[in-house]
Each structure stands twice: as C-alpha cells, then as structure tokens.
C-alpha positions as CSV (number, residue, x, y, z in Angstrom):
1,V,111.5,116.2,47.7
2,L,111.7,115.8,44.0
3,S,113.2,112.4,42.9
4,G,114.8,111.9,39.6
5,S,116.0,114.6,37.2
6,A,114.8,118.1,38.0
7,S,117.1,120.0,35.6
8,A,114.3,121.7,33.8
9,I,113.6,123.8,37.0
10,Y,116.8,123.7,39.1
11,G,119.6,123.5,36.5
12,S,121.8,120.8,35.0
13,D,123.5,119.9,38.4
14,A,120.2,118.5,39.8
15,I,120.6,115.1,38.3
16,S,119.7,112.9,41.2
17,G,116.9,114.9,42.8
18,V,116.3,118.1,44.7
19,V,115.4,118.7,48.5
20,N,113.8,122.1,49.1
21,F,113.9,123.2,52.8
22,Q,111.5,126.1,53.8
23,L,112.7,127.1,57.2
24,K,110.6,130.2,57.8
25,R,107.6,131.4,56.0
26,H,107.2,134.7,58.0
27,L,109.5,136.5,60.4
28,D,107.9,138.7,63.0
29,G,110.2,140.6,65.3
30,T,114.0,140.6,65.5
31,T,116.4,137.9,66.1
32,I,120.0,138.3,67.2
33,D,122.6,135.4,66.9
34,Y,126.2,135.6,68.1
35,R,128.6,132.6,67.6
36,Y,132.2,132.3,68.7
37,G,134.6,129.6,67.6
38,N,138.2,128.7,68.6
39,T,140.6,125.8,68.2
40,E,141.7,123.7,71.2
41,H,145.3,125.0,71.0
42,G,144.5,128.7,70.2
43,G,144.6,130.5,66.9
44,G,142.0,130.6,64.1
45,S,139.2,132.1,66.2
46,S,136.0,133.3,64.6
47,H,133.1,135.7,65.6
48,R,129.8,135.8,63.8
49,L,127.0,138.2,64.5
50,T,123.7,137.9,62.6
51,L,120.7,140.2,62.9
52,A,117.3,139.4,61.1
53,T,114.1,141.3,61.3
54,G,110.8,141.0,59.5
55,W,107.2,142.2,59.4
56,N,103.9,141.3,57.9
57,K,101.3,143.8,56.7
58,G,98.4,142.2,54.9
59,A,99.7,140.3,51.9
60,F,103.1,142.1,52.2
61,H,105.9,140.2,54.0
62,G,109.3,141.9,54.5
63,V,112.5,140.4,55.7
64,F,115.9,142.1,56.3
65,G,119.1,140.5,57.5
66,I,122.7,141.5,58.0
67,E,125.7,139.4,59.1
68,G,129.2,140.2,60.2
69,L,132.0,137.7,60.3
70,L,135.5,138.1,61.7
71,Q,137.7,135.1,61.1
72,R,141.3,135.0,62.1
73,P,143.8,132.8,60.4
74,L,145.5,129.8,61.9
75,W,149.2,130.2,61.0
76,Q,151.6,127.3,60.7
77,Y,154.0,128.8,63.3
78,Q,151.2,128.5,65.9
79,R,151.7,124.8,65.9
80,A,154.7,122.6,66.7
C-alpha cells in the first residue's frame, strides 16, 4: 500500500494512494472456471469460461489464459 500521491509511478489518477494486489506469483498446472448467471425473472443470462495454465522452468515462468463470455441482453419487453 502506497499512501499519498504515487503519480510518478502509477499515473496522474493515483492522487490518494495505490493498492497493489499480487494474487499469484507462479501458476503450475491448469485451472478451469465456469460461471453462469441469470436473473430472477429470466432473461439477461451469462456464461463465462476461463482457462489458465502455467509452468516454471528454472528462472522462467510462463502463464497463458483464455476467456470466453456469452452474455445475452435483457430486453424491456421481457418485463411487465
């Protein structure tokens, strides 16, 4: 966490501070994530499929990811 102005490093929008999250340092193996969303009264459904894989070999770390998203609209005529 950097408090105060960090605009010299992170740009002019970082006027009140910066929080840096490092979620994964190394990714070994493959992860698959599927998410489905829908509204209570139907319409506007979404499907998201994410695939991530990575490997380590000495000082070299490789990460590859791909994501597919299908999001259907919620039309006004679908509601009373």
